[in-house]
PDB file of the backbone (N, CA, C, O) and the ligand in Angstrom, with CONECT records:
HET     ZN  A 101       1
ATOM      1  N   UNK A   1      15.449 152.542  35.262  1.00  0.00           N
ATOM      2  CA  UNK A   1      14.942 152.691  33.885  1.00  0.00           C
ATOM      3  C   UNK A   1      15.256 151.497  33.117  1.00  0.00           C
ATOM      4  O   UNK A   1      16.362 150.959  33.150  1.00  0.00           O
ATOM      5  N   UNK A   2      14.220 151.069  32.388  1.00  0.00           N
ATOM      6  CA  UNK A   2      14.453 149.933  31.548  1.00  0.00           C
ATOM      7  C   UNK A   2      14.232 150.305  30.036  1.00  0.00           C
ATOM      8  O   UNK A   2      13.213 150.890  29.667  1.00  0.00           O
ATOM      9  N   UNK A   3      15.183 149.956  29.234  1.00  0.00           N
ATOM     10  CA  UNK A   3      15.117 150.273  27.805  1.00  0.00           C
ATOM     11  C   UNK A   3      15.036 148.981  27.062  1.00  0.00           C
ATOM     12  O   UNK A   3      15.923 148.135  27.181  1.00  0.00           O
ATOM     13  N   UNK A   4      14.027 148.814  26.324  1.00  0.00           N
ATOM     14  CA  UNK A   4      13.850 147.598  25.509  1.00  0.00           C
ATOM     15  C   UNK A   4      14.247 147.893  24.092  1.00  0.00           C
ATOM     16  O   UNK A   4      13.957 148.959  23.550  1.00  0.00           O
ATOM     17  N   UNK A   5      14.922 146.923  23.499  1.00  0.00           N
ATOM     18  CA  UNK A   5      15.193 147.019  22.093  1.00  0.00           C
ATOM     19  C   UNK A   5      14.365 145.927  21.360  1.00  0.00           C
ATOM     20  O   UNK A   5      14.618 144.730  21.503  1.00  0.00           O
ATOM     21  N   UNK A   6      13.461 146.346  20.646  1.00  0.00           N
ATOM     22  CA  UNK A   6      12.618 145.334  19.956  1.00  0.00           C
ATOM     23  C   UNK A   6      13.241 145.092  18.596  1.00  0.00           C
ATOM     24  O   UNK A   6      13.405 145.990  17.769  1.00  0.00           O
ATOM     25  N   UNK A   7      13.583 143.805  18.412  1.00  0.00           N
ATOM     26  CA  UNK A   7      14.239 143.407  17.119  1.00  0.00           C
ATOM     27  C   UNK A   7      13.121 142.905  16.200  1.00  0.00           C
ATOM     28  O   UNK A   7      12.331 142.051  16.604  1.00  0.00           O
ATOM     29  N   UNK A   8      13.047 143.413  14.994  1.00  0.00           N
ATOM     30  CA  UNK A   8      12.066 142.953  14.035  1.00  0.00           C
ATOM     31  C   UNK A   8      12.751 141.883  13.123  1.00  0.00           C
ATOM     32  O   UNK A   8      13.783 142.135  12.502  1.00  0.00           O
ATOM     33  N   UNK A   9      12.156 140.753  13.083  1.00  0.00           N
ATOM     34  CA  UNK A   9      12.652 139.749  12.202  1.00  0.00           C
ATOM     35  C   UNK A   9      11.650 139.323  11.196  1.00  0.00           C
ATOM     36  O   UNK A   9      10.452 139.302  11.477  1.00  0.00           O
ATOM     37  N   UNK A  10      12.106 138.983  10.029  1.00  0.00           N
ATOM     38  CA  UNK A  10      11.189 138.571   8.953  1.00  0.00           C
ATOM     39  C   UNK A  10      11.416 137.108   8.626  1.00  0.00           C
ATOM     40  O   UNK A  10      12.540 136.696   8.338  1.00  0.00           O
ATOM     41  N   UNK A  11      10.422 136.376   8.666  1.00  0.00           N
ATOM     42  CA  UNK A  11      10.548 134.906   8.331  1.00  0.00           C
ATOM     43  C   UNK A  11       9.730 134.565   7.107  1.00  0.00           C
ATOM     44  O   UNK A  11       8.546 134.886   7.011  1.00  0.00           O
ATOM     45  N   UNK A  12      10.382 133.918   6.192  1.00  0.00           N
ATOM     46  CA  UNK A  12       9.649 133.526   4.990  1.00  0.00           C
ATOM     47  C   UNK A  12       8.956 132.215   5.283  1.00  0.00           C
ATOM     48  O   UNK A  12       9.609 131.219   5.593  1.00  0.00           O
ATOM     49  N   UNK A  13       7.665 132.206   5.188  1.00  0.00           N
ATOM     50  CA  UNK A  13       6.834 131.007   5.472  1.00  0.00           C
ATOM     51  C   UNK A  13       6.806 130.129   4.266  1.00  0.00           C
ATOM     52  O   UNK A  13       6.921 128.911   4.402  1.00  0.00           O
ATOM     53  N   UNK A  14       6.660 130.673   3.107  1.00  0.00           N
ATOM     54  CA  UNK A  14       6.677 129.851   1.879  1.00  0.00           C
ATOM     55  C   UNK A  14       6.991 130.782   0.713  1.00  0.00           C
ATOM     56  O   UNK A  14       6.706 131.979   0.719  1.00  0.00           O
ATOM     57  N   UNK A  15       7.570 130.176  -0.239  1.00  0.00           N
ATOM     58  CA  UNK A  15       7.933 130.881  -1.486  1.00  0.00           C
ATOM     59  C   UNK A  15       7.898 129.801  -2.533  1.00  0.00           C
ATOM     60  O   UNK A  15       8.369 128.690  -2.289  1.00  0.00           O
ATOM     61  N   UNK A  16       7.336 130.107  -3.729  1.00  0.00           N
ATOM     62  CA  UNK A  16       7.195 129.120  -4.745  1.00  0.00           C
ATOM     63  C   UNK A  16       7.703 129.597  -6.097  1.00  0.00           C
ATOM     64  O   UNK A  16       7.789 130.791  -6.383  1.00  0.00           O
ATOM     65  N   UNK A  17       8.038 128.594  -6.918  1.00  0.00           N
ATOM     66  CA  UNK A  17       8.581 128.837  -8.254  1.00  0.00           C
ATOM     67  C   UNK A  17       7.542 129.515  -9.138  1.00  0.00           C
ATOM     68  O   UNK A  17       6.389 129.084  -9.155  1.00  0.00           O
ATOM     69  N   UNK A  18       7.906 130.546  -9.861  1.00  0.00           N
ATOM     70  CA  UNK A  18       6.965 131.266 -10.725  1.00  0.00           C
ATOM     71  C   UNK A  18       6.563 130.555 -11.968  1.00  0.00           C
ATOM     72  O   UNK A  18       5.684 131.021 -12.693  1.00  0.00           O
ATOM     73  N   UNK A  19       7.199 129.403 -12.246  1.00  0.00           N
ATOM     74  CA  UNK A  19       6.839 128.622 -13.409  1.00  0.00           C
ATOM     75  C   UNK A  19       6.046 127.403 -13.010  1.00  0.00           C
ATOM     76  O   UNK A  19       4.922 127.224 -13.480  1.00  0.00           O
ATOM     77  N   UNK A  20       6.596 126.554 -12.155  1.00  0.00           N
ATOM     78  CA  UNK A  20       5.914 125.246 -11.838  1.00  0.00           C
ATOM     79  C   UNK A  20       5.190 125.286 -10.479  1.00  0.00           C
ATOM     80  O   UNK A  20       4.504 124.332 -10.113  1.00  0.00           O
ATOM     81  N   UNK A  21       5.343 126.372  -9.749  1.00  0.00           N
ATOM     82  CA  UNK A  21       4.657 126.556  -8.487  1.00  0.00           C
ATOM     83  C   UNK A  21       5.202 125.705  -7.367  1.00  0.00           C
ATOM     84  O   UNK A  21       4.618 125.712  -6.284  1.00  0.00           O
ATOM     85  N   UNK A  22       6.255 124.992  -7.551  1.00  0.00           N
ATOM     86  CA  UNK A  22       6.897 124.091  -6.499  1.00  0.00           C
ATOM     87  C   UNK A  22       7.434 125.014  -5.374  1.00  0.00           C
ATOM     88  O   UNK A  22       7.915 126.114  -5.644  1.00  0.00           O
ATOM     89  N   UNK A  23       7.346 124.572  -4.187  1.00  0.00           N
ATOM     90  CA  UNK A  23       7.829 125.301  -3.053  1.00  0.00           C
ATOM     91  C   UNK A  23       9.318 125.467  -3.156  1.00  0.00           C
ATOM     92  O   UNK A  23       9.999 124.535  -3.583  1.00  0.00           O
ATOM     93  N   UNK A  24       9.865 126.613  -2.784  1.00  0.00           N
ATOM     94  CA  UNK A  24      11.328 126.851  -2.749  1.00  0.00           C
ATOM     95  C   UNK A  24      11.913 126.733  -1.445  1.00  0.00           C
ATOM     96  O   UNK A  24      13.094 127.029  -1.259  1.00  0.00           O
ATOM     97  N   UNK A  25      11.088 126.278  -0.439  1.00  0.00           N
ATOM     98  CA  UNK A  25      11.592 125.991   0.878  1.00  0.00           C
ATOM     99  C   UNK A  25      11.829 124.546   1.018  1.00  0.00           C
ATOM    100  O   UNK A  25      10.931 123.722   0.844  1.00  0.00           O
ATOM    101  N   UNK A  26      13.076 124.230   1.342  1.00  0.00           N
ATOM    102  CA  UNK A  26      13.457 122.751   1.446  1.00  0.00           C
ATOM    103  C   UNK A  26      13.785 122.528   2.901  1.00  0.00           C
ATOM    104  O   UNK A  26      14.524 123.287   3.529  1.00  0.00           O
ATOM    105  N   UNK A  27      13.177 121.401   3.443  1.00  0.00           N
ATOM    106  CA  UNK A  27      13.348 121.021   4.810  1.00  0.00           C
ATOM    107  C   UNK A  27      14.318 119.866   4.839  1.00  0.00           C
ATOM    108  O   UNK A  27      14.018 118.779   4.346  1.00  0.00           O
ATOM    109  N   UNK A  28      15.503 120.102   5.427  1.00  0.00           N
ATOM    110  CA  UNK A  28      16.537 119.136   5.643  1.00  0.00           C
ATOM    111  C   UNK A  28      16.698 118.900   7.134  1.00  0.00           C
ATOM    112  O   UNK A  28      17.229 119.762   7.834  1.00  0.00           O
ATOM    113  N   UNK A  29      16.256 117.759   7.637  1.00  0.00           N
ATOM    114  CA  UNK A  29      16.427 117.398   9.016  1.00  0.00           C
ATOM    115  C   UNK A  29      15.870 118.547   9.922  1.00  0.00           C
ATOM    116  O   UNK A  29      16.509 118.956  10.891  1.00  0.00           O
ATOM    117  N   UNK A  30      14.655 119.044   9.564  1.00  0.00           N
ATOM    118  CA  UNK A  30      14.006 120.044  10.401  1.00  0.00           C
ATOM    119  C   UNK A  30      14.531 121.465  10.199  1.00  0.00           C
ATOM    120  O   UNK A  30      13.994 122.402  10.790  1.00  0.00           O
ATOM    121  N   UNK A  31      15.562 121.645   9.381  1.00  0.00           N
ATOM    122  CA  UNK A  31      16.087 122.942   9.105  1.00  0.00           C
ATOM    123  C   UNK A  31      15.639 123.357   7.710  1.00  0.00           C
ATOM    124  O   UNK A  31      15.869 122.653   6.727  1.00  0.00           O
ATOM    125  N   UNK A  32      14.985 124.536   7.650  1.00  0.00           N
ATOM    126  CA  UNK A  32      14.487 125.036   6.395  1.00  0.00           C
ATOM    127  C   UNK A  32      15.502 125.905   5.584  1.00  0.00           C
ATOM    128  O   UNK A  32      16.111 126.847   6.092  1.00  0.00           O
ATOM    129  N   UNK A  33      15.626 125.539   4.361  1.00  0.00           N
ATOM    130  CA  UNK A  33      16.500 126.237   3.455  1.00  0.00           C
ATOM    131  C   UNK A  33      15.687 126.855   2.337  1.00  0.00           C
ATOM    132  O   UNK A  33      14.800 126.198   1.792  1.00  0.00           O
ATOM    133  N   UNK A  34      15.956 128.069   1.988  1.00  0.00           N
ATOM    134  CA  UNK A  34      15.276 128.718   0.883  1.00  0.00           C
ATOM    135  C   UNK A  34      16.243 128.634  -0.317  1.00  0.00           C
ATOM    136  O   UNK A  34      17.264 129.320  -0.352  1.00  0.00           O
ATOM    137  N   UNK A  35      15.911 127.811  -1.258  1.00  0.00           N
ATOM    138  CA  UNK A  35      16.743 127.527  -2.396  1.00  0.00           C
ATOM    139  C   UNK A  35      16.019 128.018  -3.689  1.00  0.00           C
ATOM    140  O   UNK A  35      14.962 127.500  -4.048  1.00  0.00           O
ATOM    141  N   UNK A  36      16.592 128.990  -4.352  1.00  0.00           N
ATOM    142  CA  UNK A  36      15.938 129.514  -5.512  1.00  0.00           C
ATOM    143  C   UNK A  36      16.910 130.238  -6.450  1.00  0.00           C
ATOM    144  O   UNK A  36      17.969 130.707  -6.032  1.00  0.00           O
ATOM    145  N   UNK A  37      16.530 130.314  -7.702  1.00  0.00           N
ATOM    146  CA  UNK A  37      17.247 131.178  -8.658  1.00  0.00           C
ATOM    147  C   UNK A  37      16.286 132.331  -8.934  1.00  0.00           C
ATOM    148  O   UNK A  37      15.117 132.287  -8.548  1.00  0.00           O
ATOM    149  N   UNK A  38      16.790 133.356  -9.603  1.00  0.00           N
ATOM    150  CA  UNK A  38      15.985 134.568  -9.839  1.00  0.00           C
ATOM    151  C   UNK A  38      16.247 135.078 -11.157  1.00  0.00           C
ATOM    152  O   UNK A  38      17.402 135.147 -11.577  1.00  0.00           O
ATOM    153  N   UNK A  39      15.159 135.476 -11.904  1.00  0.00           N
ATOM    154  CA  UNK A  39      15.221 136.165 -13.122  1.00  0.00           C
ATOM    155  C   UNK A  39      14.665 137.621 -12.892  1.00  0.00           C
ATOM    156  O   UNK A  39      13.485 137.777 -12.576  1.00  0.00           O
ATOM    157  N   UNK A  40      15.472 138.620 -13.043  1.00  0.00           N
ATOM    158  CA  UNK A  40      15.057 139.929 -12.565  1.00  0.00           C
ATOM    159  C   UNK A  40      15.497 140.994 -13.663  1.00  0.00           C
ATOM    160  O   UNK A  40      16.567 140.929 -14.268  1.00  0.00           O
ATOM    161  N   UNK A  41      14.606 141.908 -13.829  1.00  0.00           N
ATOM    162  CA  UNK A  41      14.929 143.096 -14.751  1.00  0.00           C
ATOM    163  C   UNK A  41      14.152 144.304 -14.211  1.00  0.00           C
ATOM    164  O   UNK A  41      13.025 144.213 -13.725  1.00  0.00           O
ATOM    165  N   UNK A  42      14.840 145.428 -14.335  1.00  0.00           N
ATOM    166  CA  UNK A  42      14.197 146.694 -14.006  1.00  0.00           C
ATOM    167  C   UNK A  42      14.593 147.668 -15.140  1.00  0.00           C
ATOM    168  O   UNK A  42      15.625 148.336 -15.089  1.00  0.00           O
ATOM    169  N   UNK A  43      13.731 147.710 -16.151  1.00  0.00           N
ATOM    170  CA  UNK A  43      14.039 148.463 -17.368  1.00  0.00           C
ATOM    171  C   UNK A  43      13.850 149.883 -17.196  1.00  0.00           C
ATOM    172  O   UNK A  43      12.850 150.321 -16.627  1.00  0.00           O
ATOM    173  N   UNK A  44      14.803 150.660 -17.679  1.00  0.00           N
ATOM    174  CA  UNK A  44      14.774 152.106 -17.574  1.00  0.00           C
ATOM    175  C   UNK A  44      14.560 152.794 -18.836  1.00  0.00           C
ATOM    176  O   UNK A  44      14.206 152.169 -19.835  1.00  0.00           O
ATOM    177  N   UNK A  45      14.766 154.109 -18.842  1.00  0.00           N
ATOM    178  CA  UNK A  45      14.476 155.031 -19.877  1.00  0.00           C
ATOM    179  C   UNK A  45      15.107 154.617 -21.295  1.00  0.00           C
ATOM    180  O   UNK A  45      14.515 154.859 -22.347  1.00  0.00           O
ATOM    181  N   UNK A  46      16.274 154.014 -21.245  1.00  0.00           N
ATOM    182  CA  UNK A  46      16.870 153.697 -22.546  1.00  0.00           C
ATOM    183  C   UNK A  46      16.376 152.421 -23.184  1.00  0.00           C
ATOM    184  O   UNK A  46      16.831 152.052 -24.267  1.00  0.00           O
ATOM    185  N   UNK A  47      15.466 151.751 -22.542  1.00  0.00           N
ATOM    186  CA  UNK A  47      15.016 150.496 -23.092  1.00  0.00           C
ATOM    187  C   UNK A  47      13.591 150.658 -23.738  1.00  0.00           C
ATOM    188  O   UNK A  47      12.902 151.660 -23.547  1.00  0.00           O
ATOM    189  N   UNK A  48      13.204 149.595 -24.516  1.00  0.00           N
ATOM    190  CA  UNK A  48      11.893 149.673 -25.175  1.00  0.00           C
ATOM    191  C   UNK A  48      10.832 149.345 -24.054  1.00  0.00           C
ATOM    192  O   UNK A  48       9.661 149.686 -24.221  1.00  0.00           O
ATOM    193  N   UNK A  49      11.213 148.718 -22.970  1.00  0.00           N
ATOM    194  CA  UNK A  49      10.257 148.387 -21.917  1.00  0.00           C
ATOM    195  C   UNK A  49      10.328 149.309 -20.721  1.00  0.00           C
ATOM    196  O   UNK A  49      10.146 148.898 -19.575  1.00  0.00           O
ATOM    197  N   UNK A  50      10.598 150.575 -21.021  1.00  0.00           N
ATOM    198  CA  UNK A  50      10.783 151.580 -19.996  1.00  0.00           C
ATOM    199  C   UNK A  50       9.741 151.472 -18.872  1.00  0.00           C
ATOM    200  O   UNK A  50       8.537 151.522 -19.122  1.00  0.00           O
ATOM    201  N   UNK A  51      10.215 151.326 -17.661  1.00  0.00           N
ATOM    202  CA  UNK A  51       9.315 151.354 -16.484  1.00  0.00           C
ATOM    203  C   UNK A  51       8.827 149.974 -16.068  1.00  0.00           C
ATOM    204  O   UNK A  51       8.181 149.837 -15.029  1.00  0.00           O
ATOM    205  N   UNK A  52       9.132 148.935 -16.873  1.00  0.00           N
ATOM    206  CA  UNK A  52       8.663 147.634 -16.512  1.00  0.00           C
ATOM    207  C   UNK A  52       9.658 146.865 -15.656  1.00  0.00           C
ATOM    208  O   UNK A  52      10.860 146.854 -15.923  1.00  0.00           O
ATOM    209  N   UNK A  53       9.140 146.240 -14.650  1.00  0.00           N
ATOM    210  CA  UNK A  53       9.974 145.491 -13.707  1.00  0.00           C
ATOM    211  C   UNK A  53       9.473 143.976 -13.759  1.00  0.00           C
ATOM    212  O   UNK A  53       8.278 143.683 -13.795  1.00  0.00           O
ATOM    213  N   UNK A  54      10.460 143.090 -13.760  1.00  0.00           N
ATOM    214  CA  UNK A  54      10.187 141.655 -13.689  1.00  0.00           C
ATOM    215  C   UNK A  54      10.990 141.035 -12.569  1.00  0.00           C
ATOM    216  O   UNK A  54      12.160 141.362 -12.367  1.00  0.00           O
ATOM    217  N   UNK A  55      10.348 140.138 -11.846  1.00  0.00           N
ATOM    218  CA  UNK A  55      11.087 139.406 -10.798  1.00  0.00           C
ATOM    219  C   UNK A  55      10.414 138.015 -10.751  1.00  0.00           C
ATOM    220  O   UNK A  55       9.271 137.904 -10.309  1.00  0.00           O
ATOM    221  N   UNK A  56      11.074 137.017 -11.177  1.00  0.00           N
ATOM    222  CA  UNK A  56      10.520 135.661 -11.172  1.00  0.00           C
ATOM    223  C   UNK A  56      11.472 134.731 -10.387  1.00  0.00           C
ATOM    224  O   UNK A  56      12.646 134.576 -10.724  1.00  0.00           O
ATOM    225  N   UNK A  57      10.900 134.111  -9.309  1.00  0.00           N
ATOM    226  CA  UNK A  57      11.655 133.149  -8.560  1.00  0.00           C
ATOM    227  C   UNK A  57      11.556 131.830  -9.320  1.00  0.00           C
ATOM    228  O   UNK A  57      10.513 131.525  -9.899  1.00  0.00           O
ATOM    229  N   UNK A  58      12.616 131.059  -9.323  1.00  0.00           N
ATOM    230  CA  UNK A  58      12.662 129.803 -10.044  1.00  0.00           C
ATOM    231  C   UNK A  58      13.236 128.696  -9.142  1.00  0.00           C
ATOM    232  O   UNK A  58      14.176 128.913  -8.378  1.00  0.00           O
ATOM    233  N   UNK A  59      12.630 127.494  -9.262  1.00  0.00           N
ATOM    234  CA  UNK A  59      13.169 126.356  -8.563  1.00  0.00           C
ATOM    235  C   UNK A  59      14.412 125.930  -9.343  1.00  0.00           C
ATOM    236  O   UNK A  59      14.657 126.398 -10.455  1.00  0.00           O
ATOM    237  N   UNK A  60      15.198 125.025  -8.731  1.00  0.00           N
ATOM    238  CA  UNK A  60      16.460 124.573  -9.358  1.00  0.00           C
ATOM    239  C   UNK A  60      16.213 123.924 -10.728  1.00  0.00           C
ATOM    240  O   UNK A  60      17.017 124.104 -11.642  1.00  0.00           O
ATOM    241  N   UNK A  61      15.121 123.177 -10.882  1.00  0.00           N
ATOM    242  CA  UNK A  61      14.820 122.564 -12.213  1.00  0.00           C
ATOM    243  C   UNK A  61      14.551 123.576 -13.244  1.00  0.00           C
ATOM    244  O   UNK A  61      15.124 123.550 -14.333  1.00  0.00           O
ATOM    245  N   UNK A  62      13.620 124.534 -12.890  1.00  0.00           N
ATOM    246  CA  UNK A  62      13.185 125.507 -13.909  1.00  0.00           C
ATOM    247  C   UNK A  62      14.365 126.458 -14.203  1.00  0.00           C
ATOM    248  O   UNK A  62      14.518 126.878 -15.350  1.00  0.00           O
ATOM    249  N   UNK A  63      15.202 126.810 -13.213  1.00  0.00           N
ATOM    250  CA  UNK A  63      16.381 127.648 -13.445  1.00  0.00           C
ATOM    251  C   UNK A  63      17.276 126.991 -14.428  1.00  0.00           C
ATOM    252  O   UNK A  63      17.733 127.620 -15.383  1.00  0.00           O
ATOM    253  N   UNK A  64      17.548 125.688 -14.206  1.00  0.00           N
ATOM    254  CA  UNK A  64      18.475 124.930 -15.109  1.00  0.00           C
ATOM    255  C   UNK A  64      17.910 124.903 -16.500  1.00  0.00           C
ATOM    256  O   UNK A  64      18.648 125.060 -17.473  1.00  0.00           O
ATOM    257  N   UNK A  65      16.548 124.696 -16.622  1.00  0.00           N
ATOM    258  CA  UNK A  65      15.920 124.718 -17.944  1.00  0.00           C
ATOM    259  C   UNK A  65      16.118 126.034 -18.654  1.00  0.00           C
ATOM    260  O   UNK A  65      16.468 126.080 -19.833  1.00  0.00           O
ATOM    261  N   UNK A  66      15.880 127.143 -17.890  1.00  0.00           N
ATOM    262  CA  UNK A  66      16.047 128.434 -18.458  1.00  0.00           C
ATOM    263  C   UNK A  66      17.510 128.680 -18.872  1.00  0.00           C
ATOM    264  O   UNK A  66      17.758 129.352 -19.873  1.00  0.00           O
ATOM    265  N   UNK A  67      18.434 128.168 -18.147  1.00  0.00           N
ATOM    266  CA  UNK A  67      19.813 128.266 -18.416  1.00  0.00           C
ATOM    267  C   UNK A  67      20.172 127.537 -19.730  1.00  0.00           C
ATOM    268  O   UNK A  67      20.938 128.035 -20.555  1.00  0.00           O
ATOM    269  N   UNK A  68      19.597 126.364 -19.881  1.00  0.00           N
ATOM    270  CA  UNK A  68      19.785 125.590 -21.166  1.00  0.00           C
ATOM    271  C   UNK A  68      19.260 126.367 -22.343  1.00  0.00           C
ATOM    272  O   UNK A  68      19.947 126.491 -23.357  1.00  0.00           O
ATOM    273  N   UNK A  69      18.065 126.891 -22.235  1.00  0.00           N
ATOM    274  CA  UNK A  69      17.478 127.673 -23.314  1.00  0.00           C
ATOM    275  C   UNK A  69      18.382 128.854 -23.686  1.00  0.00           C
ATOM    276  O   UNK A  69      18.626 129.095 -24.868  1.00  0.00           O
ATOM    277  N   UNK A  70      18.875 129.587 -22.693  1.00  0.00           N
ATOM    278  CA  UNK A  70      19.725 130.703 -22.928  1.00  0.00           C
ATOM    279  C   UNK A  70      21.052 130.284 -23.564  1.00  0.00           C
ATOM    280  O   UNK A  70      21.589 130.956 -24.445  1.00  0.00           O
ATOM    281  N   UNK A  71      21.568 129.120 -23.070  1.00  0.00           N
ATOM    282  CA  UNK A  71      22.790 128.607 -23.624  1.00  0.00           C
ATOM    283  C   UNK A  71      22.658 128.209 -25.100  1.00  0.00           C
ATOM    284  O   UNK A  71      23.565 128.438 -25.900  1.00  0.00           O
ATOM    285  N   UNK A  72      21.546 127.629 -25.432  1.00  0.00           N
ATOM    286  CA  UNK A  72      21.228 127.252 -26.789  1.00  0.00           C
ATOM    287  C   UNK A  72      21.098 128.440 -27.686  1.00  0.00           C
ATOM    288  O   UNK A  72      21.602 128.424 -28.809  1.00  0.00           O
ATOM    289  N   UNK A  73      20.424 129.492 -27.218  1.00  0.00           N
ATOM    290  CA  UNK A  73      20.250 130.762 -27.869  1.00  0.00           C
ATOM    291  C   UNK A  73      21.543 131.380 -28.165  1.00  0.00           C
ATOM    292  O   UNK A  73      21.751 131.888 -29.267  1.00  0.00           O
ATOM    293  N   UNK A  74      22.489 131.362 -27.164  1.00  0.00           N
ATOM    294  CA  UNK A  74      23.783 131.944 -27.371  1.00  0.00           C
ATOM    295  C   UNK A  74      24.615 131.155 -28.398  1.00  0.00           C
ATOM    296  O   UNK A  74      25.377 131.730 -29.176  1.00  0.00           O
ATOM    297  N   UNK A  75      24.450 129.858 -28.377  1.00  0.00           N
ATOM    298  CA  UNK A  75      25.151 128.953 -29.294  1.00  0.00           C
ATOM    299  C   UNK A  75      24.606 129.246 -30.740  1.00  0.00           C
ATOM    300  O   UNK A  75      25.401 129.343 -31.674  1.00  0.00           O
ATOM    301  N   UNK A  76      23.304 129.382 -30.919  1.00  0.00           N
ATOM    302  CA  UNK A  76      22.713 129.653 -32.198  1.00  0.00           C
ATOM    303  C   UNK A  76      23.191 131.025 -32.642  1.00  0.00           C
ATOM    304  O   UNK A  76      23.529 131.200 -33.813  1.00  0.00           O
ATOM    305  N   UNK A  77      23.230 132.000 -31.751  1.00  0.00           N
ATOM    306  CA  UNK A  77      23.662 133.357 -32.088  1.00  0.00           C
ATOM    307  C   UNK A  77      25.036 133.376 -32.611  1.00  0.00           C
ATOM    308  O   UNK A  77      25.313 134.009 -33.630  1.00  0.00           O
ATOM    309  N   UNK A  78      25.925 132.688 -31.929  1.00  0.00           N
ATOM    310  CA  UNK A  78      27.354 132.606 -32.271  1.00  0.00           C
ATOM    311  C   UNK A  78      27.546 131.851 -33.612  1.00  0.00           C
ATOM    312  O   UNK A  78      28.398 132.212 -34.424  1.00  0.00           O
ATOM    313  N   UNK A  79      26.733 130.799 -33.817  1.00  0.00           N
ATOM    314  CA  UNK A  79      26.897 129.949 -34.979  1.00  0.00           C
ATOM    315  C   UNK A  79      26.399 130.700 -36.218  1.00  0.00           C
ATOM    316  O   UNK A  79      26.986 130.547 -37.289  1.00  0.00           O
ATOM    317  N   UNK A  80      25.288 131.543 -36.102  1.00  0.00           N
ATOM    318  CA  UNK A  80      24.773 132.198 -37.291  1.00  0.00           C
ATOM    319  C   UNK A  80      25.197 133.662 -37.427  1.00  0.00           C
ATOM    320  O   UNK A  80      24.760 134.377 -38.329  1.00  0.00           O
ATOM    321  N   UNK A  81      26.039 134.069 -36.525  1.00  0.00           N
ATOM    322  CA  UNK A  81      26.437 135.508 -36.515  1.00  0.00           C
ATOM    323  C   UNK A  81      27.713 135.682 -37.331  1.00  0.00           C
ATOM    324  O   UNK A  81      28.095 136.824 -37.589  1.00  0.00           O
ATOM    325  N   UNK A  82      28.396 134.614 -37.753  1.00  0.00           N
ATOM    326  CA  UNK A  82      29.666 134.719 -38.459  1.00  0.00           C
ATOM    327  C   UNK A  82      29.493 134.486 -39.914  1.00  0.00           C
ATOM    328  O   UNK A  82      30.466 134.537 -40.668  1.00  0.00           O
TER     329      UNK A  82
HETATM  330 ZN    ZN A 101       9.950 125.375 -11.111  1.00  0.00          ZN2+
END
């Protein structure tokens, strides 16, 4: 009797930034790396956006840019909140 175990594997062929459309797959010496940041929300009943889901993949550059915008917003919030 022969029993086979079929293993299912999933390979990401390509993935791109949701802002600039740059590929998030980086090839280093023939080895592919998936490098990305992610902006994600799954709003529930207590929010104004109840039921809305967001998932945006970001390249390193766009992620850093988003981080700077949020950092500036936090700085402005702290500055004008006192
Ligand atoms: Zn990008």
